[in-house]
CHARMM-style PDB file with segment names, atoms N, HN, CA, C and O in Angstrom:
ATOM      1  N   MET     1      36.753  18.504 -12.509  1.00  0.00      PROA
ATOM      2  CA  MET     1      35.927  18.746 -11.335  1.00  0.00      PROA
ATOM      3  C   MET     1      34.564  19.326 -11.728  1.00  0.00      PROA
ATOM      4  O   MET     1      33.538  18.940 -11.167  1.00  0.00      PROA
ATOM      5  N   GLN     2      34.555  20.246 -12.686  1.00  0.00      PROA
ATOM      6  HN  GLN     2      35.388  20.559 -13.142  1.00  0.00      PROA
ATOM      7  CA  GLN     2      33.304  20.859 -13.138  1.00  0.00      PROA
ATOM      8  C   GLN     2      32.351  19.813 -13.723  1.00  0.00      PROA
ATOM      9  O   GLN     2      31.131  19.903 -13.583  1.00  0.00      PROA
ATOM     10  N   ARG     3      32.948  18.826 -14.378  1.00  0.00      PROA
ATOM     11  HN  ARG     3      33.939  18.753 -14.491  1.00  0.00      PROA
ATOM     12  CA  ARG     3      32.126  17.774 -14.985  1.00  0.00      PROA
ATOM     13  C   ARG     3      31.363  17.003 -13.907  1.00  0.00      PROA
ATOM     14  O   ARG     3      30.203  16.647 -14.118  1.00  0.00      PROA
ATOM     15  N   LEU     4      31.978  16.741 -12.775  1.00  0.00      PROA
ATOM     16  HN  LEU     4      32.920  17.029 -12.604  1.00  0.00      PROA
ATOM     17  CA  LEU     4      31.317  16.017 -11.698  1.00  0.00      PROA
ATOM     18  C   LEU     4      30.221  16.846 -11.044  1.00  0.00      PROA
ATOM     19  O   LEU     4      29.197  16.304 -10.630  1.00  0.00      PROA
ATOM     20  N   ILE     5      30.423  18.125 -10.949  1.00  0.00      PROA
ATOM     21  HN  ILE     5      31.255  18.566 -11.285  1.00  0.00      PROA
ATOM     22  CA  ILE     5      29.423  19.010 -10.345  1.00  0.00      PROA
ATOM     23  C   ILE     5      28.179  19.095 -11.228  1.00  0.00      PROA
ATOM     24  O   ILE     5      27.062  19.138 -10.712  1.00  0.00      PROA
ATOM     25  N   LYS     6      28.355  19.119 -12.548  1.00  0.00      PROA
ATOM     26  HN  LYS     6      29.262  19.084 -12.967  1.00  0.00      PROA
ATOM     27  CA  LYS     6      27.233  19.259 -13.476  1.00  0.00      PROA
ATOM     28  C   LYS     6      26.556  17.927 -13.804  1.00  0.00      PROA
ATOM     29  O   LYS     6      25.522  17.917 -14.472  1.00  0.00      PROA
ATOM     30  N   ASP     7      27.103  16.830 -13.358  1.00  0.00      PROA
ATOM     31  HN  ASP     7      27.942  16.838 -12.815  1.00  0.00      PROA
ATOM     32  CA  ASP     7      26.547  15.503 -13.662  1.00  0.00      PROA
ATOM     33  C   ASP     7      25.280  15.281 -12.837  1.00  0.00      PROA
ATOM     34  O   ASP     7      25.336  15.280 -11.607  1.00  0.00      PROA
ATOM     35  N   ARG     8      24.160  15.095 -13.493  1.00  0.00      PROA
ATOM     36  HN  ARG     8      24.115  15.096 -14.492  1.00  0.00      PROA
ATOM     37  CA  ARG     8      22.859  14.937 -12.823  1.00  0.00      PROA
ATOM     38  C   ARG     8      22.240  13.560 -13.073  1.00  0.00      PROA
ATOM     39  O   ARG     8      21.040  13.385 -12.864  1.00  0.00      PROA
ATOM     40  N   ARG     9      23.022  12.596 -13.509  1.00  0.00      PROA
ATOM     41  HN  ARG     9      23.997  12.738 -13.679  1.00  0.00      PROA
ATOM     42  CA  ARG     9      22.459  11.285 -13.868  1.00  0.00      PROA
ATOM     43  C   ARG     9      21.818  10.572 -12.680  1.00  0.00      PROA
ATOM     44  O   ARG     9      20.813   9.884 -12.861  1.00  0.00      PROA
ATOM     45  N   GLY    10      22.354  10.710 -11.493  1.00  0.00      PROA
ATOM     46  HN  GLY    10      23.170  11.269 -11.346  1.00  0.00      PROA
ATOM     47  CA  GLY    10      21.798  10.014 -10.332  1.00  0.00      PROA
ATOM     48  C   GLY    10      20.613  10.715  -9.704  1.00  0.00      PROA
ATOM     49  O   GLY    10      19.942  10.134  -8.852  1.00  0.00      PROA
ATOM     50  N   ALA    11      20.337  11.945 -10.097  1.00  0.00      PROA
ATOM     51  HN  ALA    11      20.882  12.417 -10.790  1.00  0.00      PROA
ATOM     52  CA  ALA    11      19.251  12.715  -9.492  1.00  0.00      PROA
ATOM     53  C   ALA    11      17.891  12.073  -9.749  1.00  0.00      PROA
ATOM     54  O   ALA    11      17.050  12.042  -8.850  1.00  0.00      PROA
ATOM     55  N   ASN    12      17.660  11.562 -10.950  1.00  0.00      PROA
ATOM     56  HN  ASN    12      18.343  11.587 -11.680  1.00  0.00      PROA
ATOM     57  CA  ASN    12      16.372  10.940 -11.257  1.00  0.00      PROA
ATOM     58  C   ASN    12      16.133   9.704 -10.407  1.00  0.00      PROA
ATOM     59  O   ASN    12      15.016   9.480  -9.942  1.00  0.00      PROA
ATOM     60  N   LEU    13      17.154   8.910 -10.200  1.00  0.00      PROA
ATOM     61  HN  LEU    13      18.062   9.092 -10.578  1.00  0.00      PROA
ATOM     62  CA  LEU    13      17.007   7.706  -9.377  1.00  0.00      PROA
ATOM     63  C   LEU    13      16.631   8.074  -7.952  1.00  0.00      PROA
ATOM     64  O   LEU    13      15.761   7.437  -7.359  1.00  0.00      PROA
ATOM     65  N   VAL    14      17.268   9.080  -7.400  1.00  0.00      PROA
ATOM     66  HN  VAL    14      17.976   9.597  -7.882  1.00  0.00      PROA
ATOM     67  CA  VAL    14      16.954   9.516  -6.034  1.00  0.00      PROA
ATOM     68  C   VAL    14      15.523  10.020  -5.957  1.00  0.00      PROA
ATOM     69  O   VAL    14      14.827   9.736  -4.982  1.00  0.00      PROA
ATOM     70  N   GLU    15      15.073  10.752  -6.948  1.00  0.00      PROA
ATOM     71  HN  GLU    15      15.638  10.982  -7.740  1.00  0.00      PROA
ATOM     72  CA  GLU    15      13.698  11.246  -6.959  1.00  0.00      PROA
ATOM     73  C   GLU    15      12.700  10.092  -7.004  1.00  0.00      PROA
ATOM     74  O   GLU    15      11.687  10.123  -6.304  1.00  0.00      PROA
ATOM     75  N   TYR    16      12.973   9.090  -7.809  1.00  0.00      PROA
ATOM     76  HN  TYR    16      13.796   9.065  -8.377  1.00  0.00      PROA
ATOM     77  CA  TYR    16      12.073   7.934  -7.883  1.00  0.00      PROA
ATOM     78  C   TYR    16      12.055   7.161  -6.562  1.00  0.00      PROA
ATOM     79  O   TYR    16      11.003   6.689  -6.132  1.00  0.00      PROA
ATOM     80  N   ILE    17      13.201   7.033  -5.931  1.00  0.00      PROA
ATOM     81  HN  ILE    17      14.056   7.416  -6.281  1.00  0.00      PROA
ATOM     82  CA  ILE    17      13.260   6.329  -4.643  1.00  0.00      PROA
ATOM     83  C   ILE    17      12.447   7.085  -3.597  1.00  0.00      PROA
ATOM     84  O   ILE    17      11.710   6.475  -2.823  1.00  0.00      PROA
ATOM     85  N   ILE    18      12.578   8.398  -3.572  1.00  0.00      PROA
ATOM     86  HN  ILE    18      13.178   8.893  -4.201  1.00  0.00      PROA
ATOM     87  CA  ILE    18      11.797   9.199  -2.622  1.00  0.00      PROA
ATOM     88  C   ILE    18      10.311   9.069  -2.919  1.00  0.00      PROA
ATOM     89  O   ILE    18       9.509   8.938  -1.995  1.00  0.00      PROA
ATOM     90  N   LEU    19       9.936   9.102  -4.177  1.00  0.00      PROA
ATOM     91  HN  LEU    19      10.588   9.209  -4.927  1.00  0.00      PROA
ATOM     92  CA  LEU    19       8.529   8.977  -4.566  1.00  0.00      PROA
ATOM     93  C   LEU    19       7.960   7.626  -4.141  1.00  0.00      PROA
ATOM     94  O   LEU    19       6.859   7.564  -3.595  1.00  0.00      PROA
ATOM     95  N   VAL    20       8.692   6.556  -4.385  1.00  0.00      PROA
ATOM     96  HN  VAL    20       9.587   6.606  -4.829  1.00  0.00      PROA
ATOM     97  CA  VAL    20       8.241   5.216  -3.974  1.00  0.00      PROA
ATOM     98  C   VAL    20       8.123   5.144  -2.457  1.00  0.00      PROA
ATOM     99  O   VAL    20       7.189   4.530  -1.940  1.00  0.00      PROA
ATOM    100  N   GLY    21       9.044   5.756  -1.744  1.00  0.00      PROA
ATOM    101  HN  GLY    21       9.802   6.255  -2.164  1.00  0.00      PROA
ATOM    102  CA  GLY    21       8.983   5.769  -0.282  1.00  0.00      PROA
ATOM    103  C   GLY    21       7.752   6.497   0.229  1.00  0.00      PROA
ATOM    104  O   GLY    21       7.098   6.029   1.161  1.00  0.00      PROA
ATOM    105  N   VAL    22       7.432   7.625  -0.365  1.00  0.00      PROA
ATOM    106  HN  VAL    22       7.963   8.005  -1.122  1.00  0.00      PROA
ATOM    107  CA  VAL    22       6.249   8.384   0.053  1.00  0.00      PROA
ATOM    108  C   VAL    22       4.979   7.594  -0.235  1.00  0.00      PROA
ATOM    109  O   VAL    22       4.070   7.555   0.595  1.00  0.00      PROA
ATOM    110  N   ILE    23       4.910   6.967  -1.399  1.00  0.00      PROA
ATOM    111  HN  ILE    23       5.649   6.999  -2.073  1.00  0.00      PROA
ATOM    112  CA  ILE    23       3.733   6.157  -1.731  1.00  0.00      PROA
ATOM    113  C   ILE    23       3.597   4.986  -0.757  1.00  0.00      PROA
ATOM    114  O   ILE    23       2.488   4.651  -0.341  1.00  0.00      PROA
ATOM    115  N   ALA    24       4.713   4.369  -0.394  1.00  0.00      PROA
ATOM    116  HN  ALA    24       5.614   4.641  -0.732  1.00  0.00      PROA
ATOM    117  CA  ALA    24       4.671   3.265   0.565  1.00  0.00      PROA
ATOM    118  C   ALA    24       4.171   3.744   1.923  1.00  0.00      PROA
ATOM    119  O   ALA    24       3.383   3.051   2.567  1.00  0.00      PROA
ATOM    120  N   LEU    25       4.611   4.905   2.362  1.00  0.00      PROA
ATOM    121  HN  LEU    25       5.251   5.468   1.839  1.00  0.00      PROA
ATOM    122  CA  LEU    25       4.145   5.438   3.646  1.00  0.00      PROA
ATOM    123  C   LEU    25       2.647   5.735   3.621  1.00  0.00      PROA
ATOM    124  O   LEU    25       1.946   5.483   4.601  1.00  0.00      PROA
ATOM    125  N   ILE    26       2.161   6.268   2.509  1.00  0.00      PROA
ATOM    126  HN  ILE    26       2.731   6.473   1.713  1.00  0.00      PROA
ATOM    127  CA  ILE    26       0.730   6.538   2.378  1.00  0.00      PROA
ATOM    128  C   ILE    26      -0.061   5.238   2.390  1.00  0.00      PROA
ATOM    129  O   ILE    26      -1.120   5.165   3.012  1.00  0.00      PROA
ATOM    130  N   ALA    27       0.443   4.207   1.708  1.00  0.00      PROA
ATOM    131  HN  ALA    27       1.304   4.267   1.203  1.00  0.00      PROA
ATOM    132  CA  ALA    27      -0.242   2.912   1.685  1.00  0.00      PROA
ATOM    133  C   ALA    27      -0.273   2.294   3.075  1.00  0.00      PROA
ATOM    134  O   ALA    27      -1.299   1.750   3.484  1.00  0.00      PROA
ATOM    135  N   ILE    28       0.825   2.366   3.803  1.00  0.00      PROA
ATOM    136  HN  ILE    28       1.659   2.808   3.471  1.00  0.00      PROA
ATOM    137  CA  ILE    28       0.871   1.815   5.160  1.00  0.00      PROA
ATOM    138  C   ILE    28      -0.116   2.549   6.060  1.00  0.00      PROA
ATOM    139  O   ILE    28      -0.827   1.922   6.845  1.00  0.00      PROA
ATOM    140  N   ALA    29      -0.162   3.868   5.951  1.00  0.00      PROA
ATOM    141  HN  ALA    29       0.415   4.378   5.314  1.00  0.00      PROA
ATOM    142  CA  ALA    29      -1.110   4.646   6.764  1.00  0.00      PROA
ATOM    143  C   ALA    29      -2.550   4.269   6.421  1.00  0.00      PROA
ATOM    144  O   ALA    29      -3.393   4.164   7.313  1.00  0.00      PROA
ATOM    145  N   GLY    30      -2.834   4.066   5.139  1.00  0.00      PROA
ATOM    146  HN  GLY    30      -2.149   4.151   4.415  1.00  0.00      PROA
ATOM    147  CA  GLY    30      -4.178   3.660   4.734  1.00  0.00      PROA
ATOM    148  C   GLY    30      -4.556   2.298   5.278  1.00  0.00      PROA
ATOM    149  O   GLY    30      -5.684   2.097   5.729  1.00  0.00      PROA
ATOM    150  N   PHE    31      -3.618   1.357   5.240  1.00  0.00      PROA
ATOM    151  HN  PHE    31      -2.702   1.519   4.874  1.00  0.00      PROA
ATOM    152  CA  PHE    31      -3.894   0.034   5.790  1.00  0.00      PROA
ATOM    153  C   PHE    31      -4.117   0.096   7.290  1.00  0.00      PROA
ATOM    154  O   PHE    31      -4.962  -0.625   7.821  1.00  0.00      PROA
ATOM    155  N   LYS    32      -3.370   0.950   7.979  1.00  0.00      PROA
ATOM    156  HN  LYS    32      -2.683   1.536   7.548  1.00  0.00      PROA
ATOM    157  CA  LYS    32      -3.548   1.097   9.432  1.00  0.00      PROA
ATOM    158  C   LYS    32      -4.917   1.686   9.748  1.00  0.00      PROA
ATOM    159  O   LYS    32      -5.579   1.261  10.695  1.00  0.00      PROA
ATOM    160  N   MET    33      -5.341   2.672   8.950  1.00  0.00      PROA
ATOM    161  HN  MET    33      -4.803   3.018   8.181  1.00  0.00      PROA
ATOM    162  CA  MET    33      -6.610   3.345   9.227  1.00  0.00      PROA
ATOM    163  C   MET    33      -7.820   2.491   8.849  1.00  0.00      PROA
ATOM    164  O   MET    33      -8.797   2.430   9.595  1.00  0.00      PROA
ATOM    165  N   PHE    34      -7.754   1.841   7.708  1.00  0.00      PROA
ATOM    166  HN  PHE    34      -6.960   1.890   7.102  1.00  0.00      PROA
ATOM    167  CA  PHE    34      -8.926   1.150   7.181  1.00  0.00      PROA
ATOM    168  C   PHE    34      -8.829  -0.365   7.247  1.00  0.00      PROA
ATOM    169  O   PHE    34      -9.782  -1.052   6.880  1.00  0.00      PROA
ATOM    170  N   GLY    35      -7.722  -0.896   7.699  1.00  0.00      PROA
ATOM    171  HN  GLY    35      -6.948  -0.338   7.997  1.00  0.00      PROA
ATOM    172  CA  GLY    35      -7.517  -2.341   7.708  1.00  0.00      PROA
ATOM    173  C   GLY    35      -8.551  -3.095   8.515  1.00  0.00      PROA
ATOM    174  O   GLY    35      -9.051  -4.130   8.072  1.00  0.00      PROA
ATOM    175  N   GLY    36      -8.880  -2.591   9.695  1.00  0.00      PROA
ATOM    176  HN  GLY    36      -8.474  -1.751  10.055  1.00  0.00      PROA
ATOM    177  CA  GLY    36      -9.863  -3.257  10.547  1.00  0.00      PROA
ATOM    178  C   GLY    36     -11.249  -3.278   9.924  1.00  0.00      PROA
ATOM    179  O   GLY    36     -11.958  -4.281   9.996  1.00  0.00      PROA
ATOM    180  N   LYS    37     -11.627  -2.169   9.315  1.00  0.00      PROA
ATOM    181  HN  LYS    37     -11.050  -1.354   9.256  1.00  0.00      PROA
ATOM    182  CA  LYS    37     -12.947  -2.088   8.690  1.00  0.00      PROA
ATOM    183  C   LYS    37     -13.040  -3.007   7.478  1.00  0.00      PROA
ATOM    184  O   LYS    37     -14.064  -3.651   7.252  1.00  0.00      PROA
ATOM    185  N   VAL    38     -11.965  -3.062   6.704  1.00  0.00      PROA
ATOM    186  HN  VAL    38     -11.132  -2.539   6.888  1.00  0.00      PROA
ATOM    187  CA  VAL    38     -11.948  -3.939   5.533  1.00  0.00      PROA
ATOM    188  C   VAL    38     -12.029  -5.390   5.984  1.00  0.00      PROA
ATOM    189  O   VAL    38     -12.774  -6.179   5.402  1.00  0.00      PROA
ATOM    190  N   ARG    39     -11.272  -5.750   7.012  1.00  0.00      PROA
ATOM    191  HN  ARG    39     -10.667  -5.110   7.484  1.00  0.00      PROA
ATOM    192  CA  ARG    39     -11.289  -7.121   7.532  1.00  0.00      PROA
ATOM    193  C   ARG    39     -12.689  -7.488   8.029  1.00  0.00      PROA
ATOM    194  O   ARG    39     -13.159  -8.603   7.806  1.00  0.00      PROA
ATOM    195  N   GLU    40     -13.346  -6.550   8.698  1.00  0.00      PROA
ATOM    196  HN  GLU    40     -12.964  -5.644   8.879  1.00  0.00      PROA
ATOM    197  CA  GLU    40     -14.704  -6.775   9.199  1.00  0.00      PROA
ATOM    198  C   GLU    40     -15.673  -7.038   8.052  1.00  0.00      PROA
ATOM    199  O   GLU    40     -16.494  -7.952   8.132  1.00  0.00      PROA
ATOM    200  N   LYS    41     -15.583  -6.245   6.989  1.00  0.00      PROA
ATOM    201  HN  LYS    41     -14.916  -5.503   6.925  1.00  0.00      PROA
ATOM    202  CA  LYS    41     -16.471  -6.434   5.840  1.00  0.00      PROA
ATOM    203  C   LYS    41     -16.205  -7.763   5.134  1.00  0.00      PROA
ATOM    204  O   LYS    41     -17.144  -8.442   4.719  1.00  0.00      PROA
ATOM    205  N   VAL    42     -14.942  -8.135   4.995  1.00  0.00      PROA
ATOM    206  HN  VAL    42     -14.179  -7.583   5.332  1.00  0.00      PROA
ATOM    207  CA  VAL    42     -14.603  -9.405   4.354  1.00  0.00      PROA
ATOM    208  C   VAL    42     -15.140 -10.564   5.176  1.00  0.00      PROA
ATOM    209  O   VAL    42     -15.696 -11.513   4.623  1.00  0.00      PROA
ATOM    210  N   ASP    43     -14.981 -10.498   6.489  1.00  0.00      PROA
ATOM    211  HN  ASP    43     -14.529  -9.727   6.939  1.00  0.00      PROA
ATOM    212  CA  ASP    43     -15.510 -11.554   7.355  1.00  0.00      PROA
ATOM    213  C   ASP    43     -17.035 -11.622   7.277  1.00  0.00      PROA
ATOM    214  O   ASP    43     -17.618 -12.707   7.290  1.00  0.00      PROA
ATOM    215  N   GLN    44     -17.668 -10.465   7.199  1.00  0.00      PROA
ATOM    216  HN  GLN    44     -17.195  -9.584   7.189  1.00  0.00      PROA
ATOM    217  CA  GLN    44     -19.123 -10.416   7.088  1.00  0.00      PROA
ATOM    218  C   GLN    44     -19.590 -11.074   5.790  1.00  0.00      PROA
ATOM    219  O   GLN    44     -20.545 -11.851   5.796  1.00  0.00      PROA
ATOM    220  N   GLN    45     -18.927 -10.767   4.693  1.00  0.00      PROA
ATOM    221  HN  GLN    45     -18.151 -10.136   4.689  1.00  0.00      PROA
ATOM    222  CA  GLN    45     -19.293 -11.364   3.408  1.00  0.00      PROA
ATOM    223  C   GLN    45     -18.996 -12.857   3.384  1.00  0.00      PROA
ATOM    224  O   GLN    45     -19.747 -13.633   2.793  1.00  0.00      PROA
ATOM    225  N   ALA    46     -17.901 -13.261   4.025  1.00  0.00      PROA
ATOM    226  HN  ALA    46     -17.291 -12.631   4.505  1.00  0.00      PROA
ATOM    227  CA  ALA    46     -17.580 -14.688   4.100  1.00  0.00      PROA
ATOM    228  C   ALA    46     -18.661 -15.436   4.876  1.00  0.00      PROA
ATOM    229  O   ALA    46     -19.026 -16.558   4.525  1.00  0.00      PROA
ATOM    230  N   GLY    47     -19.166 -14.805   5.931  1.00  0.00      PROA
ATOM    231  HN  GLY    47     -18.869 -13.894   6.217  1.00  0.00      PROA
ATOM    232  CA  GLY    47     -20.248 -15.419   6.701  1.00  0.00      PROA
ATOM    233  C   GLY    47     -21.516 -15.545   5.881  1.00  0.00      PROA
ATOM    234  O   GLY    47     -22.242 -16.532   5.992  1.00  0.00      PROA
ATOM    235  N   SER    48     -21.782 -14.537   5.053  1.00  0.00      PROA
ATOM    236  HN  SER    48     -21.192 -13.734   4.962  1.00  0.00      PROA
ATOM    237  CA  SER    48     -22.971 -14.579   4.197  1.00  0.00      PROA
ATOM    238  C   SER    48     -22.869 -15.708   3.180  1.00  0.00      PROA
ATOM    239  O   SER    48     -23.832 -16.443   2.962  1.00  0.00      PROA
ATOM    240  N   VAL    49     -21.720 -15.842   2.568  1.00  0.00      PROA
ATOM    241  HN  VAL    49     -20.938 -15.245   2.745  1.00  0.00      PROA
ATOM    242  CA  VAL    49     -21.528 -16.913   1.586  1.00  0.00      PROA
ATOM    243  C   VAL    49     -21.609 -18.272   2.265  1.00  0.00      PROA
ATOM    244  O   VAL    49     -22.182 -19.215   1.718  1.00  0.00      PROA
ATOM    245  N   GLY    50     -21.031 -18.369   3.459  1.00  0.00      PROA
ATOM    246  HN  GLY    50     -20.565 -17.603   3.903  1.00  0.00      PROA
ATOM    247  CA  GLY    50     -21.097 -19.629   4.204  1.00  0.00      PROA
ATOM    248  C   GLY    50     -22.544 -19.979   4.573  1.00  0.00      PROA
ATOM    249  O   GLY    50     -22.920 -21.151   4.585  1.00  0.00      PROA
ATOM    250  N   GLY    51     -23.341 -18.966   4.869  1.00  0.00      PROA
ATOM    251  HN  GLY    51     -23.035 -18.014   4.859  1.00  0.00      PROA
ATOM    252  CA  GLY    51     -24.745 -19.191   5.182  1.00  0.00      PROA
ATOM    253  C   GLY    51     -25.528 -19.705   4.003  1.00  0.00      PROA
ATOM    254  O   GLY    51     -26.454 -20.500   4.167  1.00  0.00      PROA
ATOM    255  N   ILE    52     -25.175 -19.270   2.839  1.00  0.00      PROA
ATOM    256  HN  ILE    52     -24.423 -18.625   2.706  1.00  0.00      PROA
ATOM    257  CA  ILE    52     -25.861 -19.730   1.604  1.00  0.00      PROA
ATOM    258  C   ILE    52     -25.568 -21.201   1.384  1.00  0.00      PROA
ATOM    259  O   ILE    52     -26.456 -21.958   0.991  1.00  0.00      PROA
ATOM    260  N   ASN    53     -24.330 -21.617   1.634  1.00  0.00      PROA
ATOM    261  HN  ASN    53     -23.609 -21.002   1.954  1.00  0.00      PROA
ATOM    262  CA  ASN    53     -23.940 -22.991   1.417  1.00  0.00      PROA
ATOM    263  C   ASN    53     -24.301 -23.914   2.582  1.00  0.00      PROA
ATOM    264  O   ASN    53     -24.114 -25.128   2.504  1.00  0.00      PROA
ATOM    265  N   GLY    54     -24.821 -23.326   3.664  1.00  0.00      PROA
ATOM    266  HN  GLY    54     -24.973 -22.340   3.729  1.00  0.00      PROA
ATOM    267  CA  GLY    54     -25.181 -24.138   4.815  1.00  0.00      PROA
ATOM    268  C   GLY    54     -24.016 -24.441   5.743  1.00  0.00      PROA
ATOM    269  O   GLY    54     -24.129 -25.311   6.607  1.00  0.00      PROA
ATOM    270  N   THR    55     -22.913 -23.752   5.586  1.00  0.00      PROA
ATOM    271  HN  THR    55     -22.820 -23.045   4.884  1.00  0.00      PROA
ATOM    272  CA  THR    55     -21.764 -23.996   6.445  1.00  0.00      PROA
ATOM    273  C   THR    55     -21.450 -22.779   7.324  1.00  0.00      PROA
ATOM    274  O   THR    55     -20.298 -22.556   7.698  1.00  0.00      PROA
ATOM    275  N   ALA    56     -22.457 -22.017   7.639  1.00  0.00      PROA
ATOM    276  HN  ALA    56     -23.392 -22.198   7.334  1.00  0.00      PROA
ATOM    277  CA  ALA    56     -22.238 -20.818   8.475  1.00  0.00      PROA
ATOM    278  C   ALA    56     -21.837 -21.226   9.867  1.00  0.00      PROA
ATOM    279  O   ALA    56     -22.178 -22.308  10.345  1.00  0.00      PROA
ATOM    280  N   LYS    57     -21.099 -20.330  10.517  1.00  0.00      PROA
ATOM    281  HN  LYS    57     -20.822 -19.451  10.129  1.00  0.00      PROA
ATOM    282  CA  LYS    57     -20.632 -20.607  11.891  1.00  0.00      PROA
ATOM    283  C   LYS    57     -21.746 -20.521  12.882  1.00  0.00      PROA
ATOM    284  OT1 LYS    57     -21.527 -20.725  14.076  1.00  0.00      PROA
TER     285      LYS     57
END
């Protein structure tokens, strides 16, 4: 029984899973906050490139 109590092999895996989960939540929050602005800038640059080629909207 003591051997099972002192066994810490699974602790590292749980810590990594929690860390990946926190990073994923931060990434999702960042995409929610800045996603619209990034999309706007990409569309703006796409319009500029299209204007150079003569295919602007």
